[in-house]
C-alpha positions as CSV (number, residue, x, y, z in Angstrom):
1,X,112.9,86.7,7.1
2,X,109.4,85.4,6.5
3,X,107.9,87.3,9.5
4,X,104.7,85.2,9.3
5,X,101.3,85.2,10.9
6,X,99.7,82.2,12.5
7,X,96.0,81.4,11.8
8,X,94.1,79.4,14.4
9,X,90.7,77.8,14.2
10,X,89.9,76.4,17.7
11,X,87.0,73.9,17.7
12,X,85.3,71.8,20.3
13,X,87.7,68.9,20.0
14,X,90.3,70.2,17.5
15,X,92.6,73.0,16.6
16,X,93.6,73.9,13.0
17,X,96.8,75.9,12.4
18,X,98.2,77.7,9.3
19,X,101.4,79.7,9.1
20,X,101.5,82.3,6.3
21,X,104.1,84.7,4.9
22,X,102.9,88.0,3.5
23,X,104.3,87.2,0.1
24,X,102.6,83.8,-0.2
25,X,99.1,84.2,1.2
26,X,97.7,81.4,-0.9
27,X,100.3,78.9,0.1
28,X,100.9,78.3,3.8
29,X,104.4,77.7,5.1
30,X,102.9,74.9,7.2
31,X,99.6,73.6,8.3
32,X,98.7,71.5,11.4
33,X,95.8,69.8,13.0
34,X,95.4,68.7,16.6
35,X,92.3,66.5,16.8
36,X,90.4,64.2,19.1
37,X,91.2,66.5,22.0
38,X,89.7,65.2,25.3
39,X,89.5,61.7,23.9
40,X,91.6,58.6,24.4
41,X,93.9,59.0,21.4
42,X,94.5,62.6,20.6
43,X,97.2,63.5,18.2
44,X,99.0,66.4,16.3
45,X,99.8,66.3,12.6
46,X,102.0,68.9,11.0
47,X,102.5,69.3,7.2
48,X,105.4,71.4,6.1
49,X,108.7,71.9,8.0
50,X,108.7,69.8,10.0
51,X,106.5,66.9,8.8
52,X,105.3,65.4,12.1
53,X,102.8,63.1,13.6
54,X,102.8,63.2,17.4
55,X,100.6,61.3,19.7
56,X,99.4,63.4,22.6
57,X,98.6,62.2,26.2
58,X,95.2,60.6,26.6
59,X,92.6,63.2,27.4
60,X,95.0,66.0,26.2
61,X,93.2,69.4,26.2
62,X,93.5,72.5,24.0
63,X,96.3,73.9,26.1
64,X,98.4,70.7,25.7
65,X,97.8,70.6,22.0
66,X,98.7,74.2,21.5
67,X,101.9,73.9,23.5
68,X,102.9,70.8,21.5
69,X,102.4,72.7,18.3
70,X,104.4,75.7,19.5
71,X,107.2,73.4,20.6
72,X,107.3,71.5,17.3
73,X,107.2,74.6,15.2
74,X,109.3,76.9,17.4
75,X,112.0,77.3,14.7
76,X,109.4,79.1,12.4
77,X,107.5,81.0,15.1
78,X,110.4,83.0,16.6
79,X,109.7,86.0,14.3
80,X,105.9,85.7,14.5
81,X,104.2,89.0,13.6
82,X,100.6,88.2,14.6
83,X,97.9,85.6,15.3
84,X,94.6,85.5,13.5
85,X,91.6,83.7,15.0
86,X,88.5,82.5,13.3
87,X,85.5,83.6,15.5
88,X,82.1,82.3,14.5
89,X,79.8,85.0,15.8
90,X,80.4,88.7,16.0
91,X,76.8,89.7,16.5
92,X,76.1,93.4,15.6
93,X,79.1,94.6,17.5
94,X,81.7,93.6,14.9
95,X,81.2,94.7,11.3
96,X,84.8,93.9,10.4
97,X,87.8,91.9,11.7
98,X,89.3,93.5,14.7
99,X,92.7,93.9,16.4
100,X,92.0,92.5,19.9
101,X,92.4,94.3,23.2
102,X,90.8,93.7,26.6
103,X,87.7,95.7,25.5
104,X,87.2,93.6,22.4
105,X,87.6,90.4,24.3
106,X,85.0,91.5,26.9
107,X,82.6,92.3,24.1
108,X,83.3,88.9,22.5
109,X,82.5,87.2,25.8
110,X,79.1,88.9,25.8
111,X,78.2,87.2,22.5
112,X,78.8,83.6,23.6
113,X,75.1,83.0,24.1
114,X,74.6,83.6,20.3
115,X,77.0,80.7,19.5
116,X,77.4,78.6,22.6
117,X,78.9,75.7,20.6
118,X,81.5,77.8,18.9
119,X,82.4,81.2,20.5
120,X,83.6,79.8,23.8
121,X,86.1,77.6,22.0
122,X,87.2,80.5,19.8
123,X,87.8,82.6,23.0
124,X,89.7,79.7,24.5
125,X,92.1,79.8,21.6
126,X,92.5,83.6,22.0
127,X,93.3,83.3,25.7
128,X,95.7,80.4,25.4
129,X,97.7,82.1,22.6
130,X,97.8,85.3,24.6
131,X,99.4,83.4,27.5
132,X,102.0,81.9,25.2
133,X,102.6,85.0,23.1
134,X,101.7,88.0,25.4
135,X,103.4,90.6,23.2
136,X,102.1,89.3,19.8
137,X,99.1,91.1,18.3
138,X,96.0,89.0,17.9
139,X,93.2,89.5,15.4
140,X,89.6,88.1,15.4
141,X,88.0,87.4,12.0
142,X,84.3,86.8,12.2
143,X,82.1,84.5,10.1
144,X,79.2,87.0,10.5
145,X,80.7,90.3,9.8
146,X,80.5,90.0,6.0
147,X,76.7,89.8,6.2
148,X,76.3,93.0,8.2
149,X,75.6,94.8,4.9
150,X,72.1,93.1,4.7
151,X,69.1,95.4,4.9
152,X,66.6,95.2,7.8
153,X,64.0,93.7,5.5
154,X,66.3,90.8,4.9
155,X,67.7,90.2,8.4
156,X,64.6,90.8,10.6
157,X,62.4,87.9,11.6
158,X,58.6,88.4,11.8
159,X,58.6,88.1,15.6
160,X,57.9,90.6,18.3
161,X,60.4,93.5,17.6
162,X,61.5,93.7,21.2
163,X,63.1,90.2,20.7
164,X,65.5,92.0,18.3
165,X,65.9,95.0,20.6
166,X,66.4,93.1,23.8
167,X,67.8,89.7,22.8
168,X,69.6,90.4,19.4
169,X,67.2,88.0,17.6
170,X,67.8,88.5,13.9
171,X,69.4,86.8,10.9
172,X,73.2,87.0,11.0
173,X,74.5,84.6,8.4
174,X,77.8,82.6,8.5
175,X,80.6,81.4,6.3
176,X,81.3,85.1,5.6
177,X,85.1,84.7,5.5
178,X,84.7,82.0,2.8
179,X,82.3,84.2,0.8
180,X,84.7,87.2,0.9
181,X,87.5,85.1,-0.5
182,X,85.5,83.3,-3.2
183,X,83.7,86.5,-4.3
184,X,87.0,88.3,-4.8
185,X,88.6,85.3,-6.5
186,X,85.6,84.9,-8.8
187,X,85.8,88.6,-9.9
188,X,89.5,88.1,-10.6
189,X,88.8,85.1,-12.8
190,X,86.0,87.0,-14.6
191,X,88.4,89.9,-15.1
192,X,85.8,92.2,-13.7
193,X,85.8,94.6,-10.7
194,X,84.1,93.0,-7.8
195,X,81.9,96.1,-7.6
196,X,80.4,95.1,-11.0
197,X,79.7,91.5,-10.1
198,X,76.4,89.9,-9.0
199,X,77.1,86.5,-7.7
200,X,75.2,83.5,-6.2
201,X,77.7,81.4,-4.1
202,X,76.9,78.3,-2.2
203,X,79.4,76.9,0.3
204,X,78.6,73.1,0.6
205,X,80.6,71.1,3.2
206,X,79.6,69.6,6.5
207,X,78.0,73.0,7.1
208,X,76.1,74.4,4.1
209,X,74.9,77.8,3.2
210,X,74.3,80.1,0.2
211,X,74.8,83.9,-0.3
212,X,73.7,86.6,-2.8
213,X,76.5,89.1,-3.3
214,X,75.9,92.4,-5.1
215,X,78.9,94.7,-5.8
216,X,81.0,92.7,-3.3
217,X,78.5,93.0,-0.5
218,X,76.3,90.3,1.1
219,X,72.7,91.2,0.4
220,X,71.1,87.9,1.5
221,X,72.1,84.6,2.9
222,X,70.5,81.3,3.9
223,X,71.7,80.9,7.5
224,X,70.0,82.9,10.3
225,X,70.4,83.5,14.0
226,X,72.5,80.3,14.2
227,X,74.4,78.1,11.8
228,X,71.5,75.6,12.0
229,X,69.3,77.5,9.6
230,X,68.9,77.2,5.9
231,X,70.2,74.3,3.8
232,X,70.3,70.6,4.7
233,X,73.8,69.9,6.2
234,X,75.9,66.9,7.3
235,X,74.2,66.5,10.7
236,X,72.2,69.7,11.0
237,X,68.6,70.0,9.9
238,X,68.6,73.3,8.2
239,X,65.3,75.2,8.2
240,X,62.4,73.4,10.0
241,X,59.0,74.5,11.3
242,X,59.4,76.2,14.7
243,X,56.4,74.1,15.9
244,X,58.5,71.0,15.5
245,X,59.9,71.1,19.0
246,X,56.5,71.4,20.6
247,X,55.2,68.5,18.4
248,X,58.1,66.2,19.4
249,X,57.6,67.1,23.1
250,X,53.8,66.3,23.0
251,X,54.1,63.3,20.6
252,X,57.3,61.6,21.7
253,X,58.0,63.2,25.1
254,X,61.3,64.7,23.9
255,X,62.4,67.7,26.0
256,X,63.7,70.9,24.4
257,X,67.4,70.0,24.9
258,X,67.0,66.6,23.2
259,X,65.2,68.2,20.2
260,X,68.0,70.7,19.8
261,X,70.7,68.0,20.1
262,X,68.9,65.9,17.5
263,X,68.6,68.9,15.1
264,X,72.3,69.8,15.5
265,X,73.9,66.3,15.6
266,X,71.5,63.7,14.3
267,X,69.7,65.4,11.4
268,X,70.7,66.5,7.9
269,X,72.2,63.9,5.7
270,X,72.8,61.7,8.7
271,X,69.3,61.8,9.9
272,X,67.7,61.4,6.5
273,X,69.9,58.4,5.5
274,X,70.7,56.7,8.8
275,X,74.0,56.0,7.2
276,X,76.4,58.9,7.3
277,X,76.8,62.7,7.4
278,X,79.5,62.4,4.6
279,X,78.3,63.0,1.1
280,X,81.1,60.8,-0.3
281,X,79.8,57.8,1.7
282,X,76.2,58.5,0.7
283,X,77.1,58.6,-3.0
284,X,78.9,55.3,-2.7
285,X,75.9,53.9,-0.8
286,X,73.5,55.2,-3.5
287,X,75.6,53.6,-6.2
288,X,75.3,50.3,-4.3
289,X,71.5,50.6,-4.3
290,X,70.7,52.1,-0.9
291,X,67.5,54.0,-1.2
292,X,68.1,55.7,2.1
293,X,71.1,57.4,0.7
294,X,69.2,58.5,-2.4
295,X,66.5,60.0,-0.2
296,X,69.0,62.1,1.7
297,X,70.8,63.3,-1.4
298,X,67.6,64.2,-3.2
299,X,66.4,66.3,-0.3
300,X,69.8,68.0,0.0
301,X,69.9,68.9,-3.7
302,X,66.3,70.1,-3.9
303,X,66.7,72.3,-0.8
304,X,69.9,73.8,-2.2
305,X,68.3,74.6,-5.5
306,X,65.2,76.2,-3.9
307,X,67.4,78.4,-1.7
308,X,69.6,79.5,-4.6
309,X,66.4,80.4,-6.6
310,X,65.0,82.3,-3.6
311,X,68.3,84.2,-3.1
312,X,68.3,85.2,-6.8
313,X,65.4,87.6,-6.0
314,X,68.0,89.8,-4.2
315,X,70.1,90.3,-7.3
316,X,69.3,92.4,-10.5
317,X,71.1,89.8,-12.6
318,X,73.4,86.8,-12.1
319,X,76.9,86.9,-13.4
320,X,77.8,83.5,-12.1
321,X,76.5,80.7,-9.9
322,X,79.6,79.5,-7.9
323,X,80.1,76.3,-5.9
324,X,82.7,76.1,-3.1
325,X,83.4,74.1,0.0
326,X,84.2,70.4,0.2
327,X,81.1,69.1,-1.5
328,X,80.8,72.1,-3.8
329,X,84.3,71.8,-5.0
330,X,84.6,68.0,-5.4
331,X,81.2,66.5,-6.0
332,X,80.4,66.9,-9.7
333,X,77.2,64.9,-9.6
334,X,75.8,67.0,-6.7
335,X,76.4,70.2,-8.7
336,X,74.6,68.7,-11.6
337,X,71.7,67.5,-9.5
338,X,71.2,70.8,-7.7
339,X,71.1,72.8,-11.0
340,X,68.7,70.2,-12.6
341,X,66.2,71.0,-9.8
342,X,66.4,74.8,-10.5
343,X,63.9,74.6,-13.4
344,X,63.3,78.3,-14.0
345,X,66.8,78.7,-15.4
346,X,68.2,76.4,-18.1
347,X,71.7,75.5,-16.9
348,X,73.8,73.5,-19.2
349,X,76.9,71.9,-17.7
350,X,79.8,70.5,-19.7
351,X,80.1,66.9,-18.5
352,X,83.9,67.1,-19.1
353,X,84.5,70.4,-17.3
354,X,82.2,69.4,-14.4
355,X,84.0,66.1,-14.0
356,X,87.3,68.0,-13.9
357,X,85.8,70.6,-11.5
358,X,86.2,73.4,-14.0
359,X,88.6,74.7,-16.5
360,X,91.5,77.1,-15.7
361,X,89.0,79.7,-14.6
362,X,86.7,77.3,-12.9
363,X,83.9,77.3,-15.5
364,X,81.8,74.1,-15.7
365,X,79.0,75.4,-18.0
366,X,78.8,75.3,-21.7
367,X,79.6,78.5,-23.7
368,X,76.5,80.7,-24.3
369,X,74.6,79.4,-21.3
370,X,74.3,80.8,-17.7
371,X,77.8,80.8,-16.2
372,X,78.4,78.2,-13.5
373,X,81.8,78.0,-11.8
374,X,83.8,76.0,-9.2
375,X,86.0,78.3,-7.1
376,X,87.9,76.7,-4.1
377,X,87.7,78.6,-0.9
378,X,90.6,79.5,1.3
379,X,89.3,80.9,4.6
380,X,92.7,80.7,6.3
381,X,94.3,82.9,3.6
382,X,91.5,85.5,4.2
383,X,92.2,85.4,7.9
384,X,95.9,85.8,7.3
385,X,95.2,88.8,5.0
386,X,93.1,90.5,7.6
387,X,95.7,89.8,10.3
388,X,98.5,91.4,8.2
389,X,96.2,94.4,7.4
390,X,95.2,95.1,11.0
391,X,98.6,94.7,12.6
392,X,100.0,97.0,9.9
393,X,97.5,99.8,10.7
394,X,97.5,99.2,14.5
395,X,93.9,100.3,14.7
396,X,92.5,98.8,17.9
397,X,88.9,98.2,19.0
398,X,87.4,101.1,20.9
């Protein structure tokens, strides 16, 4: 019997599913996506056994989608051992993944103000699966917990200290589950203990960040209190001057909420180009001569290079610069353009290896030059690992 665990990532208008057996954590038994929830044409797609595309009723909510998945996959869920949930923000309360109980869920609810766009949806997934599987252990895996090893000099903002004491204002960092997986996989490929590795990893997708990892521990990262900070992203601005909101209010009459909406949804690659938040579309547009696309790509690459160079100050040396995420894994020209902007280190990529997204170990740099690698991330596998680990120990949150 497979005795699998189910991994769930519950978003604002979608739910991603992955079913994993303990013996095959890198290859899910099946995956599924319910998307466009709350819209006119929602649907569920399952890859595996069964292969299925199912249209859901117009306006179908998360509960309807979850039930549709459970019905379609019932034959492989009957011996389910646990359910692992991606949770974006764990604040300072959760330094590791946790086996959920009523106390842990209550603490999670108290953190919703730190990630109002994400945590409430993550909690919804937890509640719905608990209703459907009341006797099945559930685990929360946090994007932020990996970065709880940062020192105060790294995570504190230079604002009144009572903001931190009273309102939890500090840098938390995100994409931690991705960094945990990629760091361990990079060490394996380098045939070195993770404790001996100094790594700079950048996760480039619709959301983008970078992280300095020393001896397997996050020592610095680009994102801050929220996932808006740091690098230029698909539709998020990344770091901006805090005075920007006041300027736009006085100059254009925008209220605070409109500024925040624009910074979250209408900025980044989309805002700079006016074309798309998708790097693939922008590269096509640039090739067709659209200067707006070039403008967005150039800012994206420069900001990524500058952030990586800044993060290198937190490491005694650099064993490898590692690219991951949708853009990081698949956009060879973006990797090349980012490293070309980092002028203090002479990176030399192999055109052939970069075009092939790395050799068998992920290397894309020439021998004898600073090591650059492409290592695909697998956040769902990491969540599955944590779920198996915690349901085996049975250690619940106190």
